C-alpha positions as a Markdown table, in Angstrom:
| # | Residue | x | y | z |
|---|---|---|---|---|
| 1 | Unk | -63.2 | -128.9 | 54.0 |
| 2 | Unk | -62.1 | -128.0 | 50.5 |
| 3 | Unk | -64.0 | -130.1 | 48.0 |
| 4 | Unk | -61.9 | -130.0 | 44.8 |
| 5 | Unk | -63.9 | -132.7 | 42.9 |
| 6 | Unk | -67.3 | -130.9 | 43.2 |
| 7 | Unk | -68.3 | -127.7 | 41.5 |
| 8 | Unk | -68.8 | -125.9 | 44.7 |
| 9 | Unk | -68.9 | -126.5 | 48.5 |
| 10 | Unk | -72.5 | -127.2 | 49.1 |
| 11 | Unk | -74.1 | -126.6 | 52.5 |
| 12 | Unk | -75.6 | -130.1 | 52.4 |
| 13 | Unk | -72.1 | -131.6 | 52.0 |
| 14 | Unk | -70.7 | -129.5 | 54.8 |
| 15 | Unk | -73.6 | -130.6 | 57.1 |
| 16 | Unk | -73.1 | -134.2 | 56.3 |
| 17 | Unk | -69.4 | -133.9 | 57.1 |
| 18 | Unk | -70.1 | -132.0 | 60.3 |
| 19 | Unk | -72.9 | -134.0 | 61.7 |
| 20 | Unk | -72.7 | -137.4 | 59.9 |
| 21 | Unk | -76.3 | -137.3 | 58.9 |
| 22 | Unk | -78.9 | -135.4 | 56.9 |
| 23 | Unk | -79.6 | -132.0 | 58.5 |
| 24 | Unk | -82.6 | -129.8 | 57.6 |
| 25 | Unk | -82.9 | -126.1 | 58.1 |
| 26 | Unk | -86.2 | -124.9 | 59.7 |
| 27 | Unk | -87.0 | -121.2 | 59.1 |
| 28 | Unk | -89.0 | -119.3 | 61.6 |
| 29 | Unk | -90.5 | -115.8 | 61.9 |
| 30 | Unk | -89.9 | -114.7 | 65.5 |
| 31 | Unk | -91.8 | -111.4 | 65.1 |
| 32 | Unk | -88.9 | -109.0 | 64.9 |
| 33 | Unk | -88.9 | -105.7 | 63.1 |
| 34 | Unk | -86.1 | -103.9 | 61.3 |
| 35 | Unk | -84.6 | -100.4 | 61.9 |
| 36 | Unk | -84.8 | -99.8 | 58.2 |
| 37 | Unk | -88.6 | -100.2 | 58.3 |
| 38 | Unk | -89.7 | -98.9 | 61.7 |
| 39 | Unk | -88.4 | -95.3 | 61.2 |
| 40 | Unk | -85.2 | -95.7 | 63.2 |
| 41 | Unk | -83.2 | -95.5 | 59.9 |
| 42 | Unk | -86.0 | -95.4 | 57.4 |
| 43 | Unk | -89.6 | -96.3 | 56.9 |
| 44 | Unk | -89.2 | -97.5 | 53.4 |
| 45 | Unk | -86.9 | -100.5 | 53.9 |
| 46 | Unk | -84.6 | -101.8 | 51.2 |
| 47 | Unk | -85.9 | -101.3 | 47.7 |
| 48 | Unk | -86.3 | -105.1 | 47.1 |
| 49 | Unk | -87.6 | -106.1 | 50.5 |
| 50 | Unk | -90.9 | -107.7 | 51.4 |
| 51 | Unk | -90.3 | -110.7 | 53.6 |
| 52 | Unk | -93.6 | -112.3 | 52.5 |
| 53 | Unk | -91.7 | -113.0 | 49.3 |
| 54 | Unk | -88.8 | -114.6 | 51.2 |
| 55 | Unk | -90.3 | -116.4 | 54.2 |
| 56 | Unk | -93.3 | -118.7 | 54.3 |
| 57 | Unk | -93.8 | -118.1 | 58.0 |
| 58 | Unk | -94.2 | -114.3 | 57.5 |
| 59 | Unk | -97.3 | -115.3 | 55.5 |
| 60 | Unk | -98.6 | -117.2 | 58.6 |
| 61 | Unk | -98.1 | -114.7 | 61.4 |
| 62 | Unk | -100.4 | -116.3 | 63.9 |
| 63 | Unk | -98.1 | -119.3 | 64.4 |
| 64 | Unk | -95.8 | -119.3 | 67.5 |
| 65 | Unk | -92.1 | -119.9 | 67.2 |
| 66 | Unk | -92.6 | -123.2 | 69.0 |
| 67 | Unk | -95.3 | -124.3 | 66.5 |
| 68 | Unk | -93.2 | -123.2 | 63.5 |
| 69 | Unk | -90.3 | -125.3 | 64.7 |
| 70 | Unk | -92.5 | -128.3 | 65.4 |
| 71 | Unk | -94.1 | -128.2 | 62.0 |
| 72 | Unk | -90.7 | -127.6 | 60.3 |
| 73 | Unk | -89.2 | -130.6 | 62.1 |
| 74 | Unk | -92.2 | -132.8 | 61.2 |
| 75 | Unk | -91.8 | -131.8 | 57.5 |
| 76 | Unk | -88.1 | -132.4 | 57.6 |
| 77 | Unk | -88.5 | -135.8 | 59.1 |
| 78 | Unk | -91.2 | -136.9 | 56.6 |
| 79 | Unk | -90.2 | -135.2 | 53.4 |
| 80 | Unk | -86.4 | -135.0 | 53.6 |
| 81 | Unk | -85.7 | -137.9 | 56.1 |
| 82 | Unk | -83.6 | -135.5 | 58.1 |
| 83 | Unk | -82.2 | -136.6 | 61.5 |
| 84 | Unk | -81.0 | -133.2 | 62.9 |
| 85 | Unk | -82.2 | -129.7 | 62.4 |
| 86 | Unk | -80.9 | -126.1 | 62.4 |
| 87 | Unk | -83.4 | -123.4 | 63.5 |
| 88 | Unk | -83.1 | -120.4 | 61.3 |
| 89 | Unk | -84.4 | -117.1 | 62.7 |
| 90 | Unk | -85.0 | -115.7 | 59.3 |
| 91 | Unk | -87.5 | -112.8 | 58.9 |
| 92 | Unk | -86.4 | -109.2 | 59.2 |
| 93 | Unk | -83.7 | -108.4 | 61.8 |
| 94 | Unk | -83.3 | -111.1 | 64.4 |
| 95 | Unk | -81.0 | -109.2 | 66.8 |
| 96 | Unk | -83.2 | -106.1 | 66.8 |
| 97 | Unk | -84.7 | -106.3 | 70.3 |
| 98 | Unk | -83.6 | -106.1 | 74.0 |
| 99 | Unk | -81.3 | -108.9 | 74.9 |
| 100 | Unk | -83.8 | -110.4 | 77.4 |
| 101 | Unk | -86.4 | -110.6 | 74.6 |
| 102 | Unk | -83.9 | -112.2 | 72.3 |
| 103 | Unk | -83.0 | -114.8 | 74.9 |
| 104 | Unk | -86.6 | -115.7 | 75.5 |
| 105 | Unk | -87.1 | -116.4 | 71.8 |
| 106 | Unk | -83.8 | -118.1 | 71.1 |
| 107 | Unk | -84.2 | -120.3 | 74.2 |
| 108 | Unk | -87.2 | -122.1 | 72.6 |
| 109 | Unk | -84.8 | -124.2 | 70.6 |
| 110 | Unk | -83.6 | -125.8 | 73.8 |
| 111 | Unk | -86.9 | -127.7 | 74.2 |
| 112 | Unk | -86.4 | -129.8 | 71.0 |
| 113 | Unk | -84.0 | -132.7 | 71.3 |
| 114 | Unk | -83.0 | -133.0 | 67.7 |
| 115 | Unk | -81.8 | -129.4 | 67.0 |
| 116 | Unk | -78.1 | -129.3 | 66.2 |
| 117 | Unk | -77.7 | -125.7 | 65.3 |
| 118 | Unk | -79.0 | -122.1 | 65.4 |
| 119 | Unk | -78.8 | -119.6 | 62.5 |
| 120 | Unk | -79.7 | -116.0 | 63.2 |
| 121 | Unk | -80.3 | -113.6 | 60.3 |
| 122 | Unk | -79.6 | -109.9 | 60.9 |
| 123 | Unk | -78.1 | -106.7 | 59.7 |
| 124 | Unk | -74.4 | -105.8 | 60.3 |
| 125 | Unk | -75.5 | -102.6 | 62.1 |
| 126 | Unk | -77.6 | -104.5 | 64.7 |
| 127 | Unk | -75.0 | -106.6 | 66.4 |
| 128 | Unk | -73.0 | -105.5 | 69.5 |
| 129 | Unk | -71.0 | -107.1 | 72.2 |
| 130 | Unk | -73.9 | -107.7 | 74.5 |
| 131 | Unk | -75.9 | -109.4 | 71.7 |
| 132 | Unk | -72.8 | -111.5 | 70.9 |
| 133 | Unk | -72.4 | -112.5 | 74.5 |
| 134 | Unk | -75.9 | -114.0 | 74.3 |
| 135 | Unk | -75.5 | -115.6 | 70.9 |
| 136 | Unk | -72.2 | -117.2 | 71.9 |
| 137 | Unk | -73.8 | -118.7 | 75.0 |
| 138 | Unk | -75.5 | -121.2 | 72.7 |
| 139 | Unk | -72.3 | -122.3 | 71.1 |
| 140 | Unk | -71.5 | -124.9 | 73.8 |
| 141 | Unk | -74.7 | -126.9 | 72.8 |
| 142 | Unk | -75.3 | -125.9 | 69.2 |
| 143 | Unk | -73.5 | -125.0 | 66.1 |
| 144 | Unk | -74.2 | -121.3 | 65.7 |
| 145 | Unk | -74.3 | -119.2 | 62.5 |
| 146 | Unk | -74.8 | -115.4 | 62.3 |
| 147 | Unk | -76.1 | -114.5 | 58.9 |
| 148 | Unk | -75.2 | -111.0 | 58.0 |
| 149 | Unk | -77.0 | -109.1 | 55.1 |
| 150 | Unk | -74.2 | -107.5 | 53.2 |
| 151 | Unk | -75.6 | -107.5 | 49.6 |
| 152 | Unk | -72.6 | -105.6 | 48.2 |
| 153 | Unk | -69.3 | -104.1 | 49.4 |
| 154 | Unk | -70.0 | -100.9 | 47.4 |
| 155 | Unk | -71.4 | -98.1 | 49.4 |
| 156 | Unk | -72.9 | -96.4 | 46.4 |
| 157 | Unk | -74.9 | -99.5 | 45.7 |
| 158 | Unk | -76.0 | -99.8 | 49.4 |
| 159 | Unk | -77.1 | -96.2 | 49.3 |
| 160 | Unk | -79.0 | -96.8 | 46.0 |
| 161 | Unk | -80.9 | -99.8 | 47.4 |
| 162 | Unk | -81.5 | -98.0 | 50.7 |
| 163 | Unk | -79.8 | -100.5 | 52.9 |
| 164 | Unk | -79.1 | -98.0 | 55.7 |
| 165 | Unk | -75.6 | -99.3 | 56.5 |
| 166 | Unk | -72.2 | -99.3 | 54.9 |
| 167 | Unk | -69.6 | -101.9 | 54.0 |
| 168 | Unk | -67.5 | -100.7 | 57.0 |
| 169 | Unk | -70.5 | -101.6 | 59.3 |
| 170 | Unk | -70.3 | -105.1 | 57.9 |
| 171 | Unk | -66.5 | -105.4 | 58.2 |
| 172 | Unk | -66.5 | -104.1 | 61.8 |
| 173 | Unk | -69.2 | -106.6 | 62.9 |
| 174 | Unk | -67.6 | -109.5 | 60.9 |
| 175 | Unk | -64.2 | -108.9 | 62.5 |
| 176 | Unk | -65.8 | -108.6 | 66.0 |
| 177 | Unk | -67.6 | -111.9 | 65.6 |
| 178 | Unk | -64.5 | -113.7 | 64.1 |
| 179 | Unk | -62.2 | -112.4 | 66.8 |
| 180 | Unk | -64.4 | -113.9 | 69.4 |
| 181 | Unk | -64.1 | -117.2 | 67.5 |
| 182 | Unk | -67.2 | -119.2 | 68.6 |
| 183 | Unk | -69.8 | -118.3 | 65.9 |
| 184 | Unk | -69.6 | -118.9 | 62.1 |
| 185 | Unk | -70.6 | -116.0 | 59.7 |
| 186 | Unk | -72.6 | -116.4 | 56.5 |
| 187 | Unk | -72.7 | -113.3 | 54.3 |
| 188 | Unk | -75.7 | -112.6 | 52.1 |
| 189 | Unk | -75.0 | -111.1 | 48.7 |
| 190 | Unk | -77.2 | -110.1 | 45.8 |
| 191 | Unk | -76.1 | -110.4 | 42.1 |
| 192 | Unk | -77.8 | -108.0 | 39.7 |
| 193 | Unk | -78.3 | -104.9 | 41.9 |
| 194 | Unk | -79.1 | -101.7 | 40.0 |
| 195 | Unk | -76.1 | -100.1 | 38.5 |
| 196 | Unk | -73.5 | -102.7 | 39.5 |
| 197 | Unk | -71.0 | -103.8 | 36.9 |
| 198 | Unk | -69.5 | -107.2 | 36.5 |
| 199 | Unk | -66.2 | -106.0 | 37.9 |
| 200 | Unk | -68.0 | -104.6 | 41.0 |
| 201 | Unk | -69.8 | -107.8 | 41.6 |
| 202 | Unk | -66.6 | -109.8 | 41.4 |
| 203 | Unk | -65.1 | -107.2 | 43.7 |
| 204 | Unk | -67.6 | -108.3 | 46.3 |
| 205 | Unk | -66.6 | -112.0 | 45.7 |
| 206 | Unk | -62.9 | -111.2 | 46.0 |
| 207 | Unk | -63.4 | -109.3 | 49.2 |
| 208 | Unk | -65.4 | -112.1 | 50.8 |
| 209 | Unk | -62.6 | -114.5 | 49.6 |
| 210 | Unk | -59.9 | -112.4 | 51.3 |
| 211 | Unk | -62.0 | -112.4 | 54.5 |
| 212 | Unk | -62.3 | -116.2 | 54.3 |
| 213 | Unk | -65.9 | -115.9 | 55.3 |
| 214 | Unk | -67.4 | -119.2 | 56.6 |
| 215 | Unk | -70.5 | -119.2 | 54.4 |
| 216 | Unk | -72.2 | -117.2 | 51.6 |
| 217 | Unk | -75.7 | -117.0 | 50.4 |
| 218 | Unk | -75.9 | -115.8 | 46.8 |
| 219 | Unk | -79.2 | -114.4 | 45.5 |
| 220 | Unk | -80.3 | -113.1 | 42.1 |
| 221 | Unk | -82.1 | -109.8 | 42.5 |
| 222 | Unk | -85.8 | -110.3 | 41.8 |
| 223 | Unk | -88.8 | -108.0 | 41.9 |
| 224 | Unk | -91.5 | -108.6 | 44.6 |
| 225 | Unk | -94.9 | -107.1 | 44.5 |
| 226 | Unk | -95.3 | -104.0 | 46.6 |
| 227 | Unk | -91.7 | -103.0 | 46.7 |
| 228 | Unk | -89.9 | -99.9 | 45.5 |
| 229 | Unk | -88.1 | -102.2 | 43.0 |
| 230 | Unk | -91.4 | -103.0 | 41.5 |
| 231 | Unk | -92.0 | -99.4 | 40.7 |
| 232 | Unk | -88.6 | -99.1 | 39.1 |
| 233 | Unk | -89.4 | -102.2 | 37.1 |
| 234 | Unk | -92.6 | -100.9 | 35.7 |
| 235 | Unk | -91.1 | -97.5 | 35.1 |
| 236 | Unk | -88.4 | -99.3 | 33.0 |
| 237 | Unk | -85.7 | -98.0 | 35.3 |
| 238 | Unk | -84.7 | -101.5 | 36.3 |
| 239 | Unk | -84.3 | -104.6 | 34.0 |
| 240 | Unk | -83.9 | -108.0 | 35.6 |
| 241 | Unk | -81.1 | -110.3 | 34.4 |
| 242 | Unk | -81.8 | -113.2 | 32.1 |
| 243 | Unk | -81.2 | -116.7 | 33.5 |
| 244 | Unk | -78.0 | -117.0 | 31.4 |
| 245 | Unk | -76.7 | -113.7 | 32.6 |
| 246 | Unk | -77.2 | -114.8 | 36.2 |
| 247 | Unk | -75.6 | -118.2 | 35.6 |
| 248 | Unk | -72.6 | -116.6 | 34.1 |
| 249 | Unk | -72.1 | -114.1 | 36.9 |
| 250 | Unk | -72.8 | -116.7 | 39.7 |
| 251 | Unk | -70.4 | -119.1 | 38.2 |
| 252 | Unk | -67.6 | -116.5 | 38.1 |
| 253 | Unk | -68.5 | -115.3 | 41.6 |
| 254 | Unk | -67.9 | -118.9 | 42.8 |
| 255 | Unk | -64.5 | -119.0 | 41.0 |
| 256 | Unk | -63.3 | -116.0 | 43.1 |
| 257 | Unk | -64.4 | -117.3 | 46.5 |
| 258 | Unk | -62.2 | -119.0 | 49.0 |
| 259 | Unk | -62.5 | -122.8 | 48.4 |
| 260 | Unk | -63.6 | -123.5 | 51.9 |
| 261 | Unk | -66.5 | -121.0 | 52.1 |
| 262 | Unk | -69.7 | -123.0 | 52.4 |
| 263 | Unk | -72.3 | -122.0 | 49.7 |
| 264 | Unk | -75.5 | -122.1 | 51.6 |
| 265 | Unk | -77.6 | -120.8 | 48.7 |
| 266 | Unk | -77.0 | -119.9 | 45.1 |
| 267 | Unk | -80.5 | -119.0 | 43.9 |
| 268 | Unk | -83.7 | -117.7 | 45.6 |
| 269 | Unk | -87.2 | -118.8 | 46.3 |
| 270 | Unk | -90.3 | -116.6 | 45.9 |
| 271 | Unk | -94.0 | -117.7 | 45.7 |
| 272 | Unk | -95.5 | -117.2 | 42.3 |
| 273 | Unk | -98.2 | -114.9 | 43.7 |
| 274 | Unk | -95.5 | -112.4 | 45.0 |
| 275 | Unk | -93.0 | -112.6 | 42.1 |
| 276 | Unk | -93.1 | -109.9 | 39.4 |
| 277 | Unk | -89.9 | -110.8 | 37.6 |
| 278 | Unk | -87.8 | -112.6 | 36.5 |
| 279 | Unk | -90.1 | -115.6 | 36.1 |
| 280 | Unk | -87.2 | -118.0 | 35.6 |
| 281 | Unk | -86.7 | -117.7 | 39.4 |
| 282 | Unk | -89.6 | -120.1 | 39.8 |
| 283 | Unk | -87.5 | -122.8 | 38.1 |
| 284 | Unk | -85.0 | -123.2 | 40.9 |
| 285 | Unk | -83.8 | -126.7 | 39.9 |
| 286 | Unk | -83.1 | -125.5 | 36.4 |
| 287 | Unk | -81.1 | -122.6 | 37.6 |
| 288 | Unk | -79.0 | -124.8 | 39.8 |
| 289 | Unk | -78.4 | -127.3 | 37.0 |
| 290 | Unk | -77.4 | -124.6 | 34.6 |
| 291 | Unk | -74.8 | -123.3 | 37.1 |
| 292 | Unk | -73.4 | -126.8 | 37.5 |
| 293 | Unk | -73.4 | -127.3 | 33.7 |
| 294 | Unk | -71.6 | -123.9 | 33.2 |
| 295 | Unk | -69.0 | -124.9 | 35.7 |
| 296 | Unk | -68.5 | -128.2 | 33.9 |
| 297 | Unk | -68.4 | -126.5 | 30.5 |
| 298 | Unk | -65.6 | -124.2 | 31.8 |
| 299 | Unk | -63.8 | -127.0 | 33.5 |
| 300 | Unk | -64.0 | -124.8 | 36.6 |
| 301 | Unk | -64.7 | -125.0 | 40.3 |
| 302 | Unk | -65.2 | -122.8 | 43.4 |
| 303 | Unk | -61.9 | -121.0 | 44.2 |
| 304 | Unk | -60.3 | -121.5 | 40.7 |
| 305 | Unk | -59.4 | -117.8 | 40.6 |
| 306 | Unk | -58.8 | -117.4 | 44.4 |
| 307 | Unk | -55.4 | -116.0 | 45.4 |
| 308 | Unk | -54.0 | -116.0 | 48.9 |
């Protein structure tokens, strides 16, 4: 639903409209790997990637999927007063395994009565028709989201950050999923990638708008310890954005998007002990407030610059 009177279409608003109650997302690490880390495509991974900086559960690898879901539900009930839950298979590439193994892991959600949805994070080059047959089989009982790591539509950027896939890989997978019609797609993008201009960043926004993608997660690029990006940072080959630079870019990004695209995320989380820069990332609430303040200052809203 288009939400004209609010600055952008927040995921929390969408979930309240969809389910009529508070819904909390429970992130899990299902023990998957990634073709960009195991040597299939590369052993180095993306220059920014260390999932310990993105996912709490990667830092607690001894926990089973069932235990992670149980603890996440308990926290959601107690802290957020949630009534329903979405299980998010988050860490690394969650379609990167034989289909029988995927099914065994995904099926664990069926043993919890208050799960309303499943979200599966993956790469656009790790989804095929057989995998989609399995993922769609859950759509009769759950709302299902496929979260595709795009980051940028520009192949030169994807090569620079060592993504190991192209924009055409994303587009092919996106169209395949949407043609099937049972699963929603959330695209992950990063603002502030090395070498990208403002015009290129907005090009990604306009492309996603033209695709009318169901959801978007927008992240500011940040430097995590132990990554290739950290080396570039210390060698002064990469300079993180200031908070105001990010707020300005994120605000304009929203202006280009399709008004009905759900904004699942517009900042990022990283534990202090893993974060190198920028330190303003630790002030998530301030970042979110600044974005809303900027939108209000400009008398703007998501989709203001969108053109059919």
